[in-house]
C-alpha positions as CSV (number, residue, x, y, z in Angstrom):
1,M,111.2,84.4,91.4
2,R,113.5,87.3,92.2
3,I,112.4,89.0,95.4
4,A,113.6,92.2,97.2
5,L,113.3,92.3,101.0
6,L,113.4,95.4,103.1
7,E,114.4,94.3,106.6
8,D,116.9,96.0,109.0
9,E,117.1,93.1,111.5
10,H,119.8,90.7,110.3
11,E,118.3,87.6,111.9
12,Q,114.9,88.3,110.5
13,A,116.3,88.9,107.1
14,Q,118.2,85.6,107.2
15,N,115.1,83.7,108.3
16,V,113.0,85.1,105.4
17,Q,115.8,84.5,102.9
18,S,116.1,80.9,104.1
19,I,112.4,80.3,103.8
20,L,112.3,81.7,100.2
21,S,115.5,80.0,99.1
22,E,114.1,76.6,100.2
23,R,111.2,77.2,97.9
24,G,113.3,78.1,94.9
25,H,113.2,81.9,95.1
26,H,116.2,84.3,95.0
27,C,115.9,87.0,97.7
28,D,118.1,90.1,98.1
29,S,117.9,91.8,101.5
30,F,118.3,95.6,102.2
31,P,118.5,97.2,105.6
32,T,117.4,100.8,104.6
33,G,114.7,102.3,102.5
34,Q,117.2,104.2,100.3
35,A,119.3,101.1,99.6
36,F,116.1,99.1,98.8
37,L,114.7,101.8,96.5
38,S,118.0,102.2,94.6
39,A,118.0,98.5,93.9
40,V,114.3,98.1,93.1
41,L,114.2,101.0,90.7
42,H,117.2,99.8,88.7
43,R,117.1,96.0,88.9
44,S,114.7,93.3,87.9
45,Y,112.6,92.1,90.8
46,E,109.2,90.4,90.6
47,L,108.0,90.8,94.1
48,L,108.8,93.0,97.1
49,I,108.5,92.3,100.8
50,L,108.5,95.4,103.2
51,D,109.0,95.9,106.9
52,W,107.2,98.9,108.3
53,Q,109.7,100.3,110.8
54,I,113.2,100.9,109.3
55,P,115.9,103.4,110.2
56,D,115.6,106.0,107.4
57,M,111.9,106.0,106.5
58,T,108.8,104.0,106.9
59,G,107.8,101.0,104.8
60,L,104.7,102.9,103.9
61,D,106.9,105.7,102.4
62,V,108.8,103.1,100.5
63,L,105.6,101.6,99.1
64,R,104.3,104.9,98.0
65,T,107.6,105.7,96.2
66,V,107.5,102.3,94.5
67,R,104.0,102.8,93.3
68,A,104.7,106.3,92.1
69,Q,108.0,105.5,90.2
70,L,107.5,102.0,88.9
71,N,105.3,101.9,85.8
72,W,104.0,98.3,86.4
73,P,102.1,96.8,89.3
74,I,104.8,94.7,91.0
75,P,103.3,92.6,93.9
76,V,104.1,94.0,97.4
77,V,103.8,92.2,100.7
78,F,104.1,93.8,104.1
79,L,105.9,91.6,106.7
80,T,105.9,93.5,110.0
81,Q,105.2,93.3,113.7
82,R,102.5,96.0,113.3
83,D,99.3,94.1,113.0
84,S,96.5,96.4,114.0
85,E,93.5,96.8,111.8
86,S,94.3,100.4,111.0
87,D,97.9,99.5,110.0
88,I,96.7,96.8,107.7
89,V,94.1,99.0,106.1
90,A,96.7,101.8,105.6
91,A,99.1,99.5,103.9
92,L,96.5,98.0,101.6
93,D,95.1,101.4,100.8
94,A,98.7,102.6,99.9
95,G,99.0,99.7,97.3
96,A,100.1,96.6,99.2
97,D,98.8,93.3,97.9
98,D,99.1,91.3,101.1
99,Y,100.0,91.7,104.8
100,L,101.7,89.3,107.2
101,A,102.7,89.5,110.8
102,K,106.2,88.6,112.1
103,P,107.6,86.1,112.5
104,P,106.3,84.5,109.3
105,R,105.2,80.9,109.2
106,A,107.3,79.3,106.5
107,A,104.5,77.4,104.7
108,E,102.1,80.4,104.8
109,L,104.7,82.8,103.5
110,G,105.6,80.5,100.6
111,A,101.9,79.9,99.7
112,R,101.1,83.6,99.7
113,I,104.1,84.5,97.6
114,N,103.1,81.7,95.1
115,A,99.6,83.0,94.9
116,L,100.7,86.6,94.2
117,A,103.1,85.3,91.5
118,R,100.3,83.5,89.8
119,R,98.1,86.6,89.9
120,S,100.8,88.9,88.7
121,N,101.8,86.8,85.7
122,P,98.9,84.6,84.6
123,D,100.5,84.0,81.2
124,A,103.7,82.4,82.6
125,E,102.6,78.8,81.8
126,K,100.7,79.5,78.6
127,E,102.0,78.0,75.4
128,I,100.6,80.5,72.9
129,L,100.7,84.2,73.4
130,N,99.0,86.6,71.0
131,Y,99.9,90.3,70.9
132,G,98.1,92.0,68.1
133,P,99.7,90.6,64.9
134,F,102.5,88.8,66.8
135,E,102.1,85.2,68.0
136,I,104.7,83.8,70.4
137,N,104.9,80.0,70.9
138,T,106.8,79.5,74.2
139,Q,107.2,75.8,73.8
140,Q,108.5,75.8,70.2
141,R,110.3,79.1,70.8
142,T,109.0,80.7,67.6
143,I,107.5,84.1,66.8
144,S,105.2,84.8,63.9
145,L,104.1,88.2,62.5
146,H,100.8,88.1,60.5
147,G,101.1,84.4,60.4
148,E,104.6,84.2,59.0
149,E,107.3,82.8,61.2
150,L,110.2,85.2,61.8
151,T,113.9,84.2,61.6
152,L,115.3,84.8,65.0
153,T,118.2,83.7,67.2
154,D,117.6,82.1,70.6
155,K,118.6,85.4,72.2
156,D,116.3,87.3,70.0
157,F,113.4,85.1,71.1
158,D,114.3,85.5,74.8
159,L,114.6,89.2,74.5
160,T,111.3,89.5,72.6
161,L,109.4,87.4,75.0
162,F,110.7,89.4,78.0
163,L,109.7,92.6,76.3
164,F,106.2,91.5,75.5
165,Q,105.7,90.0,79.0
166,N,106.8,93.4,80.5
167,Q,104.9,95.6,78.0
168,G,104.8,99.2,79.2
169,R,107.5,98.7,81.9
170,L,110.8,100.5,81.8
171,L,113.5,97.9,81.4
172,T,117.0,99.2,82.2
173,R,120.0,97.9,80.3
174,E,121.3,96.3,83.4
175,M,118.0,94.6,84.0
176,L,118.0,93.2,80.5
177,L,121.6,91.9,80.8
178,E,120.7,90.2,84.0
179,R,117.4,88.6,83.0
180,V,118.0,87.8,79.3
181,W,121.8,87.3,79.1
182,G,122.4,86.2,82.7
183,L,125.3,88.6,83.0
184,A,126.5,90.8,85.9
185,R,125.3,94.4,85.9
186,D,128.9,95.8,85.4
187,I,129.2,94.2,81.9
188,N,129.3,96.7,79.0
189,T,125.7,97.5,78.1
190,R,126.5,98.0,74.4
191,T,125.4,94.4,73.9
192,V,121.8,95.4,74.8
193,D,121.8,98.4,72.4
194,T,123.0,96.4,69.5
195,H,120.4,93.6,70.0
196,M,117.6,96.1,70.5
197,S,118.4,98.0,67.3
198,R,118.4,94.7,65.4
199,L,115.3,93.5,67.0
200,R,113.4,96.6,65.9
201,R,114.0,95.7,62.3
202,R,113.6,92.0,62.6
203,L,110.2,92.2,64.4
204,G,108.9,95.1,62.4
205,L,108.2,97.0,65.6
206,N,106.4,100.1,64.1
207,P,103.0,101.8,64.2
208,E,101.7,99.6,61.4
209,N,102.2,96.5,63.6
210,G,101.0,98.2,66.7
211,F,104.1,98.3,68.8
212,R,107.4,100.3,69.2
213,I,110.5,100.0,71.4
214,K,111.0,103.4,73.0
215,T,114.5,104.4,74.1
216,I,114.5,106.0,77.5
217,Y,117.5,108.4,77.7
218,Q,120.3,107.1,79.9
219,R,117.9,104.4,81.4
220,G,116.9,101.7,79.0
221,Y,113.9,100.7,76.9
222,R,110.2,100.3,77.0
223,L,107.9,98.3,74.6
224,E,104.8,100.4,74.0
225,A,101.5,99.6,72.3
226,M,100.7,102.1,69.6
227,K,97.0,101.4,69.3
228,G,94.0,100.1,71.3
229,P,92.7,96.6,71.8
230,D,94.7,94.9,69.1
231,A,98.0,95.8,70.8
232,V,97.4,93.9,74.0
233,P,97.2,90.1,74.4
234,D,93.9,89.2,72.6
235,S,93.9,85.5,72.9
236,I,96.1,83.3,75.1
237,H,95.5,79.6,75.1
238,T,97.2,76.3,75.8
239,D,97.5,73.4,73.4
240,Q,94.7,71.3,74.6
241,A,96.1,68.2,72.9
242,A,99.1,68.2,75.2
243,N,96.7,67.8,78.2
244,E,94.8,64.9,76.8
């Protein structure tokens, strides 16, 4: 899991990063609210950890900005020395998902992060994902439309899966390069535009099939459902035979 940490004390940041790294997570640390927000709003993070007292603004202000500007419910954990009931209530009311006091106990921090990860992405370990007329088999790496398997490259599959798993979320070109291609953010983003244009045609992403890829000017792309209940995951199941 990719995690962004807001922490202005260097030793505290190193401690949290070490705990998370030992559990297989990647954690970037930022000492100010502005640096943190700049990264979070333009990169691909899956969970945020916030300190309350930082030099340029409060963690609560950062949280409110994140909730106002990100169009998906990214999990947020407060990790702070402030542990009064009123502070905890204020953070949770502002949109935090969990609240821990410093210094964190390694096992507890890891367990809470894992619990939030499971709740935020319950489909991560599912084999079959159905989105309206689209069926994605994550084990066989195939995608079908109205029961007919589509001819796609491996990269087409990775990009399509990432789009559907982040339906409704603005995905910047840099974010897509990082998460789908594994490339640095300073690589030419033309690669993303070319693949996205081709994917629109190959997948039949149009109102008739319930989805469209919307281009967000100078930012990136967003997969949008075009109609009601048929455009969201309507049945997600695991191959039972594999478990027998």
